[in-house]
C-alpha positions in Angstrom: 37.9 15.2 -56.6 37.4 11.1 -56.6 40.2 11.1 -53.4 37.8 14.2 -51.5 34.5 12.2 -52.1 36.3 9.0 -51.0 37.6 10.9 -47.8 34.1 11.9 -46.9 32.6 8.7 -47.6 35.0 7.3 -45.3 34.6 10.0 -42.6 31.1 9.6 -42.7 31.1 5.9 -42.0 33.4 6.8 -39.2 31.2 9.4 -37.7 28.3 6.9 -37.6 30.2 4.1 -36.3 31.1 6.6 -33.1 27.9 8.0 -32.7 26.4 4.6 -32.4 28.7 3.4 -30.0 28.2 6.5 -28.0 24.5 5.9 -28.1 25.7 2.9 -24.9 24.4 5.5 -23.0 20.8 4.9 -23.8 21.2 1.6 -22.3 21.8 2.9 -18.6 18.2 3.8 -18.2 17.5 0.2 -18.3 17.9 -2.8 -15.8 17.4 -6.0 -15.1 15.9 -7.2 -12.3 17.7 -4.3 -10.4 20.7 -4.8 -12.4 22.2 -1.9 -14.6 21.4 -3.5 -18.0 24.3 -0.7 -19.8 26.7 -1.6 -17.3 26.4 -5.2 -17.3 26.1 -5.0 -21.4 29.9 -3.4 -21.1 31.3 -5.0 -18.2 30.5 -8.1 -18.1 28.5 -9.8 -21.4 29.9 -11.8 -23.9 29.0 -12.4 -27.3 28.1 -16.4 -27.8 29.2 -16.9 -24.2 32.5 -16.8 -25.5 34.3 -13.1 -26.6 33.7 -10.1 -24.2 31.9 -7.2 -25.8 34.1 -4.5 -23.9 36.7 -6.1 -26.5 35.2 -6.0 -29.5 33.9 -2.1 -28.3 38.1 -1.5 -28.0 38.6 -2.9 -31.1 35.8 -1.1 -32.9 37.2 2.0 -31.9 40.9 1.2 -32.7 39.8 0.5 -36.1 38.2 3.5 -36.6 40.1 5.8 -35.0 43.5 4.4 -37.3 41.1 4.6 -40.1 41.6 8.2 -39.2 44.8 8.7 -40.0 44.8 6.9 -43.3 42.3 9.3 -45.2 45.3 11.2 -47.0 46.4 7.8 -48.7 45.7 7.6 -52.1 46.3 4.0 -53.0 43.3 2.4 -54.1 43.4 -1.3 -52.9 44.5 0.0 -49.5 41.7 2.5 -49.3 39.2 -0.5 -50.2 40.5 -2.6 -47.7 39.6 0.5 -45.4 36.4 1.1 -46.6 35.7 -2.8 -46.3 36.8 -2.7 -42.6 34.7 0.0 -41.8 31.8 -0.9 -43.8 32.2 -4.1 -41.7 32.2 -1.9 -38.3 28.9 -0.3 -39.6 27.5 -3.3 -39.7 28.4 -4.5 -36.2 27.6 -1.1 -35.2 24.1 -1.1 -36.4 23.7 -5.0 -35.0 24.8 -3.4 -31.7 22.5 -0.4 -31.9 19.2 -2.5 -32.3 19.8 -5.6 -30.8 21.3 -4.6 -27.6 20.5 -0.8 -27.1 16.9 0.0 -28.7 15.9 -2.9 -26.8 16.6 -5.5 -24.2 18.6 -8.5 -25.7 17.6 -11.9 -24.4 21.0 -13.4 -24.5 22.0 -10.2 -22.4 18.9 -10.9 -20.1 19.5 -14.7 -19.8 23.1 -13.6 -19.0 22.1 -11.3 -16.0 19.9 -14.3 -14.3 23.0 -16.7 -14.6 25.0 -14.4 -12.8 22.4 -13.4 -10.1 21.2 -17.1 -9.6 23.3 -19.6 -10.1 25.4 -20.8 -7.2 22.8 -20.0 -4.5 22.2 -23.7 -3.8 23.5 -27.1 -4.7 22.7 -30.8 -4.3 24.9 -32.9 -1.9 23.5 -35.3 0.6 22.7 -32.8 3.1 18.9 -33.5 4.6 16.8 -30.1 4.0 17.2 -28.3 7.2 13.7 -26.5 7.7 10.9 -28.9 9.2 8.8 -28.0 6.2 10.9 -29.2 3.4 11.5 -32.4 5.6 7.5 -32.8 5.6 7.2 -32.2 1.9 9.8 -34.9 1.4 12.1 -32.0 -0.7 15.4 -33.1 -2.1 18.8 -33.1 -0.4 21.2 -30.3 -0.9 22.3 -27.2 0.8 23.2 -23.2 0.4 26.4 -21.4 -0.4 27.5 -18.0 0.8 26.5 -16.2 -2.2 23.1 -14.4 -1.4 20.6 -12.3 -3.4 21.8 -9.2 -4.3 21.0 -5.9 -2.8 19.9 -4.8 -6.4 17.3 -7.5 -6.9 15.9 -7.3 -3.5 15.6 -3.7 -4.0 14.3 -3.8 -7.5 11.3 -6.1 -6.1 10.2 -3.5 -3.0 8.0 -2.0 -6.0 5.0 -3.6 -7.4 4.5 -2.9 -10.9 3.8 -4.5 -14.1 7.2 -4.6 -15.1 8.2 -6.5 -11.6 5.2 -8.1 -11.6 6.4 -9.8 -15.1 10.0 -9.7 -13.9 9.3 -11.9 -10.7 7.4 -14.7 -12.7 10.1 -15.0 -15.2 12.4 -15.1 -11.8 10.8 -17.2 -9.4 8.1 -18.3 -11.2 7.6 -22.5 -12.7 9.3 -21.9 -15.7 12.3 -19.5 -14.4 15.8 -19.8 -15.3 16.1 -21.4 -11.7 14.5 -24.8 -12.7 16.6 -25.2 -15.9 19.2 -28.4 -15.9 20.6 -28.4 -19.1 24.6 -29.8 -19.8 26.1 -26.2 -20.0 24.1 -25.3 -16.7 25.2 -28.3 -14.9 29.0 -27.4 -16.1 28.8 -24.2 -14.4 28.1 -25.0 -11.4 30.3 -28.0 -11.3 33.0 -25.5 -11.9 31.7 -22.6 -9.6 31.2 -24.5 -6.3 32.4 -28.2 -7.3 28.2 -30.0 -6.7 25.6 -29.9 -9.3 22.5 -27.5 -9.4 19.8 -28.5 -6.5 16.9 -30.5 -7.7 13.5 -28.8 -7.0 11.6 -31.6 -8.4 8.9 -33.4 -6.6 7.8 -36.7 -6.3 5.3 -36.3 -9.4 7.5 -34.3 -11.5 6.1 -30.7 -10.8 8.7 -28.2 -9.1 8.5 -26.7 -5.5 8.7 -23.8 -4.9 12.9 -22.4 -5.1 14.7 -21.9 -1.8 15.7 -18.5 -4.1 12.1 -17.2 -3.5 11.9 -17.5 -0.2 15.4 -15.7 0.4 13.7 -13.0 -1.5 10.5 -13.1 0.4 12.8 -13.0 4.0 14.4 -9.8 2.8 11.2 -7.8 0.9 9.2 -4.8 2.1 6.4 -5.9 0.3 6.3 -9.7 1.5 2.6 -10.2 1.2 2.7 -9.1 -2.1 4.9 -11.7 -3.3 3.4 -14.5 -1.0 0.1 -14.0 -2.9 1.7 -14.0 -6.1 3.5 -17.0 -5.3 0.7 -18.8 -4.6 -1.1 -17.8 -7.8 1.9 -18.9 -9.8 2.1 -22.2 -8.2 -1.5 -23.2 -7.0 -3.3 -21.1 -9.1 -1.8 -21.8 -12.6 1.3 -24.8 -12.4 -0.1 -27.5 -10.2 -4.1 -27.3 -10.7 -4.1 -31.2 -11.1 -1.8 -32.1 -8.3 -3.5 -31.8 -4.7 0.1 -33.1 -3.1 2.0 -30.2 -4.9 -0.3 -27.5 -3.9 -0.4 -29.0 -0.3 3.4 -29.0 -0.4 3.2 -25.5 -1.6 1.2 -23.4 1.2 2.6 -25.8 4.0 6.0 -24.2 3.1 4.6 -20.8 2.5 2.8 -20.8 5.8 6.1 -22.0 7.5 7.8 -18.7 6.2 5.3 -16.3 6.9 5.5 -17.7 10.7 9.6 -17.6 10.7 10.3 -14.9 8.7 7.1 -12.6 8.5 7.6 -9.3 9.5 5.9 -6.6 7.4 2.5 -5.5 9.0 0.2 -5.8 6.1 1.4 -9.7 5.7 -0.4 -10.4 9.3 -3.5 -8.2 8.0 -7.0 -8.6 7.1 -6.5 -8.8 3.4 -3.5 -11.9 3.5 -5.4 -13.3 6.5 -8.4 -14.1 4.0 -6.7 -14.9 1.2 -4.2 -17.4 2.5 -7.4 -19.2 3.6 -8.2 -19.8 -0.1 -5.1 -22.2 -0.3 -5.7 -23.8 3.4 -9.1 -24.6 2.8 -8.6 -26.6 -0.6 -6.1 -28.7 1.2 -9.4 -30.0 2.9 -11.6 -30.1 0.4 -9.6 -31.2 -2.9 -10.2 -34.5 -4.3 -7.3 -36.9 -3.2 -5.8 -40.3 -2.5 -5.6 -40.2 1.7 -2.5 -41.5 3.1 -1.1 -41.7 6.2 1.7 -39.1 5.0 -1.1 -37.3 3.3 -2.9 -37.0 7.0 0.6 -36.2 8.6 0.9 -33.0 6.2 -2.5 -31.9 6.7 -1.8 -31.9 10.1 1.4 -30.1 10.3 -0.4 -27.2 7.9 -3.2 -27.0 9.8 -0.5 -26.5 13.1 1.0 -23.7 10.9 -2.4 -22.1 10.0 -3.1 -21.6 13.6 0.2 -20.3 14.4 -0.4 -17.8 11.6 -3.7 -16.7 12.8 -3.0 -16.4 16.3 -0.1 -14.3 15.8 -2.7 -12.4 13.5 -5.2 -11.8 16.6 -2.4 -11.2 19.2 0.0 -8.6 17.8 -1.8 -7.3 15.0 -5.3 -7.0 16.5 -8.5 -5.8 14.4 -12.1 -6.1 15.1 -12.5 -7.3 11.5 -9.7 -9.5 11.3 -11.0 -11.0 14.5 -14.5 -11.8 13.1 -12.8 -12.9 9.7 -11.0 -15.9 11.6 -14.3 -16.9 13.6 -15.9 -17.2 10.5 -13.1 -19.0 8.9 -12.2 -21.6 11.5 -16.0 -22.6 11.4 -15.6 -23.5 7.7 -12.7 -25.4 8.0 -14.2 -27.3 11.1 -17.2 -27.8 9.2 -16.0 -29.3 6.2 -13.4 -31.4 8.1 -13.4 -35.3 7.5 -14.5 -35.3 4.0 -13.0 -37.7 1.8 -10.9 -39.1 4.3 -8.9 -35.4 5.2 -8.1 -34.9 8.8 -11.5 -34.7 11.0 -12.7 -32.7 13.5 -11.3 -33.9 16.2 -8.0 -33.3 14.7 -8.4 -29.7 13.9 -9.6 -29.0 17.6 -6.9 -30.6 19.2 -4.4 -28.5 17.0 -6.4 -25.1 17.9 -6.1 -25.9 21.5 -2.6 -26.7 21.5 -1.5 -23.8 19.4 -3.7 -21.5 21.3 -2.2 -22.4 24.3 0.9 -20.6 23.1 -0.3 -17.3 23.2 -1.6 -15.5 26.6 -4.1 -13.3 25.0 -8.0 -12.5 25.7 -9.1 -12.3 22.1 -7.4 -15.9 21.2 -8.9 -17.3 24.2 -12.3 -16.2 22.8 -11.3 -17.1 19.7 -11.0 -21.2 21.0 -14.1 -20.8 23.2 -16.2 -20.1 20.5 -14.6 -22.6 18.0 -15.0 -25.3 20.8 -19.0 -24.4 21.5 -19.5 -24.7 17.6 -17.2 -28.1 17.4 -19.8 -29.0 20.0 -22.8 -27.9 18.2 -21.8 -29.6 14.9 -20.8 -32.8 16.3 -22.5 -35.6 17.2 -22.1 -36.5 20.6 -20.8 -40.3 20.0 -18.4 -38.8 17.5 -16.9 -36.2 20.2 -13.7 -37.5 22.1 -12.7 -33.9 23.2 -14.7 -32.9 26.3 -14.8 -29.9 28.2 -12.4 -31.5 30.7 -10.2 -33.0 28.1 -10.2 -29.6 26.5 -9.1 -27.8 29.8 -6.4 -30.7 30.3 -4.8 -30.2 26.9 -4.3 -26.0 27.6 -3.1 -26.4 31.1 -0.5 -29.1 29.9 0.9 -27.2 26.8 0.8 -23.7 29.2 3.2 -26.6 31.6 4.9 -27.3 29.0 6.0 -23.8 27.9 5.9 -22.0 31.2 5.6 -18.3 30.1 2.5 -19.5 28.0 3.9 -18.0 24.8 6.2 -19.0 21.7 8.1 -16.2 19.3 6.9 -17.0 16.2 10.7 -16.8 15.6 11.4 -20.2 16.6 14.5 -22.2 16.7 14.0 -23.7 13.2 16.6 -24.5 10.5 16.0 -23.3 7.3 17.8 -22.9 4.0 16.3 -19.6 3.6 
């Protein structure tokens, strides 16, 4: 009777162990930034970053299988040893179920992020390729042949509470991308022979990552994630840094102009939304300098390029009226506290408009020039009507067809 009871106990423990491990299939319903959680757990995850999980599961299965063949043995010491071994297995199975299957394990999640994002960009002596990165003073560095996986791009082609939270964890200011501890540096050095790219700016704040702009390039929801990244970095993270907010909107507009391809990216809603961040650059309180003025001119050039693209290729009457209103507001507030002047803005508008052979663009520029005349005292105006016409004619001569594609020949790390 004692033998039968002992055998039943051992058999029950074996059954529980194997059943719990079999519940690994439940994890296959979970994904982390598009990566199959269950598949990664079994095939790639390392417990304590040392022991592969699949090795532990194989060992677990072997112990339980061997225990089945010892149930007929009567030696008390041997049965006690088996009982202790199965108890350890049961403890592991319970830990495995509650720690890895029932919920997403933070350690697994962390290793998935590392696997996806480590080795994309690194630090070396290569100056930034994109004009916007040079303008804002990003650090030297370059990219590897590795790209963000299709799983991640597909995952972020949906917009809901889960993807929004995952987006902040993946690309927000506190994301793994900006972690630079010894272990991560060591992993970079072992994989690609370089240290990870340094995203820190002159004020210690982090620039928007190239990893994000790579996702943006391929996403079908470009407008959603552009809005989200500006909320994270300008509205929440760089609230006390006018310089970093300016840097962020410069780089965002550059990538919109070069890689923007979805219809909504150039629609009324985004046009109105982007304006908030552009205007902030010209009304914020900041230390004026030659570098700051140059950045503001570049920003306004990018903004004009974006706006005129919206009007020429994605026209709507609603957008047309909005553009006139927004430009007038920007010109009206120009020159305050050392920011670029109305003349600076008007010259940029004229230069950029000349690159678009479009009646609606020409009508907008005509209305803006009249507003400039009406709102600027004569003694302060430096752009006469003849000078304005000359600027447009010279620009069109420089670009004989009058049109410059928004896919200019910029070199970029995205």
